[in-house]
N, C-alpha and C positions, 0 to 999 in steps of 0.2 A: 366309301372312302377308297381313296386310290392309294396304293400299297404298294410300297418296291421292296422284295423280300425277297431277303440276303442273308443265304444260312445254307448246313450242305442237308440232304435230301439222298436217300438211299437211291443204292447200295456205293458203299457196306454199310450196313447196319450198323449203330453205335447209337448210346443215349442218346448224341448233340442231334443224330441227324432223324431217331425216332419222335423226338420231341418237336423239333422243327415241322415235320412233314404232319402232326397228331395238330398243331397249329394252322396251319397251312390248308390242313383239307377243312378247318371250319372256316377259315377266311371265306377261303372259296365256294363252301356251301350258306356261308349269308351273303352269295351275292358282292362283295367287293372286286373292286375291280385292281389284280394281283399280281404285278410284274414280276416276276422271279429268277433269280442269281442264283446256281447251284456251287457251293464254295466244296464241294468233295472229292476227294482226292480218291486215286485209288488204291495207293503203297496206305498198311497199317504205320511207317516208320515216318517217324514224327524229325523234322528239320528241313533242312534246304541243300537237296541231295543230288540235284536232275536237273537235264536240262526240261526233264518235260515237268517238271513242278516250276520251275523260271514260266514257262510258254503257258502253265494252267493258272498263275498269278497273274500273268497282263492280260491274259484273257479275262477275267473277273473284272477287271480293274478299268478294260475298255467296255466294257459292259455296264458295268458301273457309271461310269460315264456317257455310256449312249444314249442311258435311261433314268439320268440323273434329275431331268424336269417336271415339273408338274405330280408332284403328289404331296398328298396328303401327308402320310407317314413313313417313315423310311425304318423300318427293320433289320436289325444286323446280328446277327449270333455270332460275338465274339474267338478268336481262338485265343491264345496260352500261350504259345511256344514263339518265340520267341520273333521270328521272322514271319507268323503268320501274324503276331502284333502288327508289324512292320506294313504290313498289307493291308489290316482295318485301321492304319495314322494315312495308308493313301485313300480309302473310302471317305475319311473327315476330308479328307483336303480337295479330291471329286466332289462332296456333296457340301462343302464347304458354307455357301449361300445358302444352303436347305437345313444349315446345321440344330434347327430348335426347332426341328421334324425329326430329329434321329430318334428311336428307342434302339438302347442294345440290349443285347440278353443274355446272361452269363451263366452259360452251362457249364462247370467245374468250376473253377476257383482260384486254386493254389497256383497256377501258373501266373494269373493276373496279379495275385494277392505279392507279390515274389518282385512284380513292374511297380504297380504301386506303391509300393512300401519303400521301393529303390530312391535314390537322390541322384540319379542321374540322370544324364539329356532324355533318355525314355522315358522315363515318370512326367519329365517333366510336361512333356510333349504331349502322353497321354492325360494327363491332368487338366491340360489347357483346354483337349478339345472335350473332353466327359463333360470336363465344367460348364459346357457351351449348349449340353442338345439337351432334349427332352427329356427321356427321362433313361433310367434304369430298371431292367429284371433281375432281380439274384434269387435262386433256390431258400437261403434259409441267411439267418444273423451271422455268422460270418463273414459273409461278403456284402453283408447291407453297413457291415461297421470297417469293412477296406474301402467300398465306395464314398461313404460318408464323409472322408476325407479329404476328394474333391468333386462332390457336387453335396449340392441342398438335401438334405437327410426325404424331403418333401416329392422330391422327383425318384424317389430309387423305393421299387414296388417288391416284396417277398412273397413270390412265386414255386410253391413246391411243384415237384413232379408228379409223376400219374403211373398207373399201369391201367392196359385196356382193361374194356368194360370184355371182352369176351375171354381174358384170363381167368376172370373169378366165377370160385367156386364152391359149392355147395353147401351146406353140414357132411349130408351125406355122402360126397364126395373126397373131402376130409376121414370121415370114419373111419370110408373102404379104403383109402391110405394107410392108416395105421393100426388098422385090423392084423395084420402080420406084421411084425416086429424083430423076427428075428435074425434079418438081414436090413440094414438099414443103405439107404442109397446117399448119396449126397451128389447133389448137382453144380459142376460149376459152368457156367454159362458168360462168357463175356471175352472178352478177344485175350489172347492167351500170346502179353507181350509186358517187358519189362517193366516192372513197378507193380504190375498186376496180384501177384501173388500163388501165379499158378505153377511155381515152380518148387515153391517153400510147402505148398499144400500135397503137392506128389511124393515130397521126402518127409512130411510127418505122416504119410500113411507109412513110409518105407519103413521106419524105426517103428511103425506099430513093434509090441506082442504079436504072435501069433493069435490067440488066443481074440486074440481084437480085431484082427485083418477078419477073419473068418465070419465075421460081423457086419463088416464092410464094404458097402462097393463103389467108389468113385467115378464121374462121370464129368469127361470134361468134350465142350461145345466151345469152337471159338476159331478164328481165325490168327494164323503167325502171322508174326514182320516179314519173317523169310523163311525161302525151304531150307536153310540151314536149322535155323532153333526149333521148326519143327519137328528132323529132324533125327536131332541129340532130345528133342522131348520123347519122341518115339522107343526110343532104345534105351531110354533110360525105363519106362513103366512095364515093358516089352515083357518083364519076366517076371510080374504082378499080376494075378488073374486080377484079383477086387479092382486096378483100375483103368478105365477104359476110354481111349479117344474116340469121337465117334464122327466128330466131322466141325465144319468151317463155319457152317452158315444153319440154321433152324431159327422156322420162325410158321408165325399162325396154328392153327389147330397141332402140327408134328409137336413146337414149341411146350401148349398146352397142356401135350398130352408127358411131354416128359419132364415136365415141373410134379403135374400129378402124380408121376411113379417115382419122385424122389421127396423122403421124408425131411432131407437137411437141402437150405443152400447154403451154398459156401465163397465168400467172394474176398481174402485176404489183404486187400488191397492195399500198396502205400504212392498207388500212382500217382506224380505229380502233378498232373491235367484233373484226379479226379471230380468231382463233385458233389452231389445227389443219385446215386446210380440208381436207376430204374428200374435194372433188375433183382433190388432187393425191396423196390413195390411191390414186381413183377413174382416174387419167392413169396410176400405176403399175401396178394391174390390167392395165388394155387394153394395158400393154405400148408408153405414149410417155413420149417424151425428154420433159421438164421444163424454164421457163423460169418463174423467179420470184425472190422479193427477200428480202431477211432482214429479215423483217420478225415481233411475235411470237412462235409457235409454229413458222413455220416449221422455223426451222434446228435445229429436234431433231429432223428428218423427213426435210430433205431436206442434201445436200453440194454442192457445185459441182465440175463437172467427173464426178463420181462419178453424180447423177442428171440430170443437165443443166446448166444453165447460168444460176449469181444475178444480179440486175440491180441494179441505185443503185434504192432508192425513188424517184418522182415523176422520175424520170429517162429521157425520150426516145432520148435518145442510148444509155443504155447499152442497153434494148431495143433501139436500131438495131444495134447489135454484136452482141449475144446472138441474133439470129435471122442475120448476117452472118455469125456462128461457128456456128451451125445448119448451113449452107451447105456450111461449108469442112471441117466434120466429119461429112458422108456417111458414109462407110465405117464409120466408130465408132457410128450413130444407135441401130442395128442391135443392134448389146452393151452398150448403156447399155438399151437398152427391155428388154431380156432382164434384167439386171440388173433395175431399177425391178418389173419380175413378181415375181421370184424372193422381193425383198424384203419386197414385199405379203405373198406368200405364206407367208411368215417370222412378220411381227407385226401385219399389218392385217387379217382377218380376222374379221368378223360374228359369228362363236360367239368368240375373245377376246375384244372387246368384249365383249358379250351377257353370258359367263360371268364376267368379271373382277368387275362391276356387282351382277350375281348374290350373289355370293360374296362382297362384303362386307356386303350385303342379310342375306343365311345367316350371319356370323358374328356379327353385331350381334344380331340374332334371338336366338340360342343363348344366346353372352354377356349376355342379358340375363335370361334364366329362371338360370342360373349363381349371379347375385349372391347 
C-alpha cells in the first residue's frame, strides 16, 4: 500500500509520538510505501505562541500539499488544541479529493470531545469533514461515543494502547522488587506540565507525617514546559530528601531499570488532552502498582483496588491518602503488581496494537477493489 503518514514522531518522546513510531515501524517492516510528515513540535507548551510554530504549521501543510496525491491511505494523528485542530482542518481541505482515504487516529480525546460536542462553527466544520473520511481509530468507548455523533459507527475502530515488549518483566523480577518493602519507591514518569498532577504529588508527600515520609521515596522524570517551571519545582523539593528529580528524558533499558526499581507508578493527571496513558501500561508491564485519577480514558484500563489506587483529580489530600494506603497495603503490593503484569501480557502488547491497525488498513484496501 501507498500510505501518507502524518503524525508526531520522536523527539520529544510522549505517548502520541511513541504510538506513532511503533505503528510506522510496523508499516515499514511490512514493506509498505510510506511517505512521512512529522508533526512533532520542539516545545511542550500548547498554543500558537511563536513565529517558529507558525512556520512549522505552514511547513507541514506545504508538505501535505506536495505529497497528497497517489496514496491508498492517508493516516492523520489528530491534534486537540484549538490551533492544532485548525491545522488538521487545513489538512482535510488540502486532501479533500482523497477524503475517502483518510483515517484519523485520536490519541487522547478530551480536547476533541470539547470540539465535537460544541455548537459553533468549529464543531460544524469538523463534523462535515469527519463524516466524509474512511475511518476513525480511538482508544476506548468514550471517544467511540464522541465520534459516533458525527460519523457512522461502522467506521469507528477501538484500538487500545500498548507497552513495548522489552519492558515486560518476569515473576522473579517482580518478586525481587518487592522483597524489600522497607522503603517504597514511587515513580512519576511523564512530562511535568500543568494538569499532569506532578505538583500535587509533591505537595502530598510534603504533607505526609514524618513517619510516612521515612518510608517513601518519590522519583520524578520528565520535561518541563519552561525553565521557570523547572526552577520553581526544584526549589519546592530541594529540602525534602524523599523527593528527587532525575532528568528530562529517559528511555530504553534505563527506563526499564527505573520502572523495575519502583514499587508504585503515580500519574494523578487531569491534563485536558489526556487519553489512555501509555505510561500506565508500561507500569503494568514492569510490575508496578499504579496510583492514578478517574480521568479521560483511564477508567477503561484501570480499576481501583485491582490495579492500584484511584485518586480524585486536583486533590492533594486524595493523593496523600493513596500514599498512606500503599504503605498500609505493603503485603498486598506484590499480588497487585503480578496482576498488572499479567493483564498487560494479555491486552497491551505492541503486536496487538500494530496488528489491529494494520488489519483496519488491509480491510479498507481490499474492500476498495471489491466495489
